[in-house]
C-alpha positions, 0 to 999 in steps of 0.5 A: 745339187747343194749339200744339206746344211749341217744341223745344230749339235746337242751332246748329251753327256751324263756322269759317269758314263761320258767321262769313261776313259778309253785309250787316253781320252774320255768318251765325251772328249772323243765325241767332241773330237769327232764333231770337230773332225766332221766340221762342227764348230759349236755345240751345246752340252746337256748334262746332269753334272755341268760343272764336272763336264766343263772342268773335264773339257777344259783340262783335256780338250785337243784344239779346244778353241775350234769347237765352241761349247755351251753347257746346260744343266738338267735335274731329272733322273733321265733326259726328258723331251722337255730337256731337249725342247729347252735346248732347242730354244736356247740354240734357236733351232727354227721350227722347220729345222733339224738337230743332231743329238749325240749321247757321249756315253757311247763310243761311236764310229765317226762314219755313223755320225756323218751318215746320220747328220746327212739324212733329211728325215728324222732318224735314229742310229741303230745296229740290227746285227751287232758283230760278235766282236763287240757282243761282250760290250753289249751284255749289260744292255737290254737284250731285246733292244740292242739294235735300238740303243740310243747312241744318236738321233737326228730329229726335225723340229716337227717331231716334237709337236704333240709329244709329252714334255715329261716323257723320257726322251729315249723311250719316245725315240725307241717307240717311234723307231719301232713303229716306223715313225722315225727312220733308221740309219743302220750301222749294219748296212753302212759301207765298211770299206775304208779307202785310206786304210785299204780294209773293211772296217765295220762301223760300230757303236757301244755304250761305255764299258764296265771296268772289267770290259774296258780292256776289251774295248781298248783292244778293239779300238787299237785293232781298228787303227791297223791298215790292211794289205801290208808288205811282209815287214809291216806284218812284223812292225804291226804288233810293235807299233800297237804296243808303242801306241798303247803306251803313248795314247795315255801321254800328251805326245801327239801324232804330229810330234811323232811325225816330225820326230820320225822325219828328223830321224829319216833325214839323219839316215840320209846323212849317215848313208851319204857319209858312209855310216851304213850300219848305223844308218840301216839301224835307224832306217829300221827304227823309222820303219816302225815309227812311221806307222805309229803316228797314223795309228795314234791319230786314228785312235785319239781322233787327232788327224790334222793337215800335217798328218794328211801330208805326211806321205809327201814327207815320207816320199822325200825322205825315202828318195833321199836315202837312195840318192844318198846311197847312190852318192856314197857308192859312186864316190867310193867307186863301188858302183860305177853307174850308181847315179844312172841306176838311181835315176832310172829307179826314180823315174820308174817309181814316179811312173808307178805312182802315177799309175796307182793314182789313176787306178784309185781315181777310176775304181775308188780303191788302191791298186794294192787292194783290187784283187787277190793277185794285187794283194799278193804283189803288195806283200812283196812289192818294192817299198821302203820297208822291203828296200830297207830289209833287203839292203840291211840283209846285204849289209850284214852279209858284207855286200852293201853295194849289191844291196843298193843295186838289188833294191833299185832293180826290185823297185823297177820290177815292181813299177813294171808290174803295177803299170801293167796292172793299172793298164789292165784295170783301167781297160776292164773298167772301161768296158 
């Protein structure tokens, strides 16, 4: 079945709400980045202050040339049906077409935009049961219409037939949603599980927060960048990473720059290990363990995911394996571990089989093996991974037994691989029934 065509995009961006800054970018720029991420390549911006919006976009936009924007001024105090119809005409939306209308004065989870854009019937985005965590951000809203705050809507051209052109657009949408003439995309009913983050993350939207509520909104956004089901070193890293991200997000530093810088540090660890500078190498390895989580959090926070970022795991894998290979070289060359290469090769083979087993589970059940059951989540907590290996090796180094640390990390990886391969076979067998 062919996928439905992507509807034209209209962004309603009024000052000052759309220019409200959260975590280093405005709500307008966040909306633009979400649209770019969803595959939109052009959009119209309807605003009561076109000059301010155009100037702001020109200064702040990331990948500005990848999303072509047209601007259209409006004069009325509120957006009217006539304003939207003028935009439809300018955008040449056919009489049987659809249009996605997004209000940039809101923060909105990109998953909600995607769901709305994929609907065929006229629909409005609502939240019938806003989670308590964002309740303070809705306090300035009408208590009787919290579930119908107009954040985004998808409309067919037919919906405009017979409408009063002078009527307030938001009022017409709200009325038709309440009477069932427009369908609803309910944030409370949308899937919450995010496979790439191994956690349930409830999609939400809320209006531009007041100055006194801005810190609360930013804290919520930072918390939403945290992946779930962590190993125990990552639990220590997490608050440090969030602190770093809270400062980096207000700078021009990009996630890709963090990724490249972390990769260079990682390769430096390889060289230090190979030439026997184990203490300095372990210290840098601990730093890499922290920075490795910063780029992903920063990318999610500022909607700056790229192909380089998505391929980061390959770089991480290459760098990690180079560390253990370098240690094998060092301990073999110094005669401290006679069969260092053999141990490392067995470790590498087990790790490769483990990754294949994990991939098969993810393909079968749609989630990581680390998040299938309570047992698997516990295993993840202590399972052999780069953070665990680094902490184990560092501990042995501090106690004067670095060679033992190398052997233990390899054995821990082999044991972890055995558990995961066994669990993968169990899971696949269970889901075949």
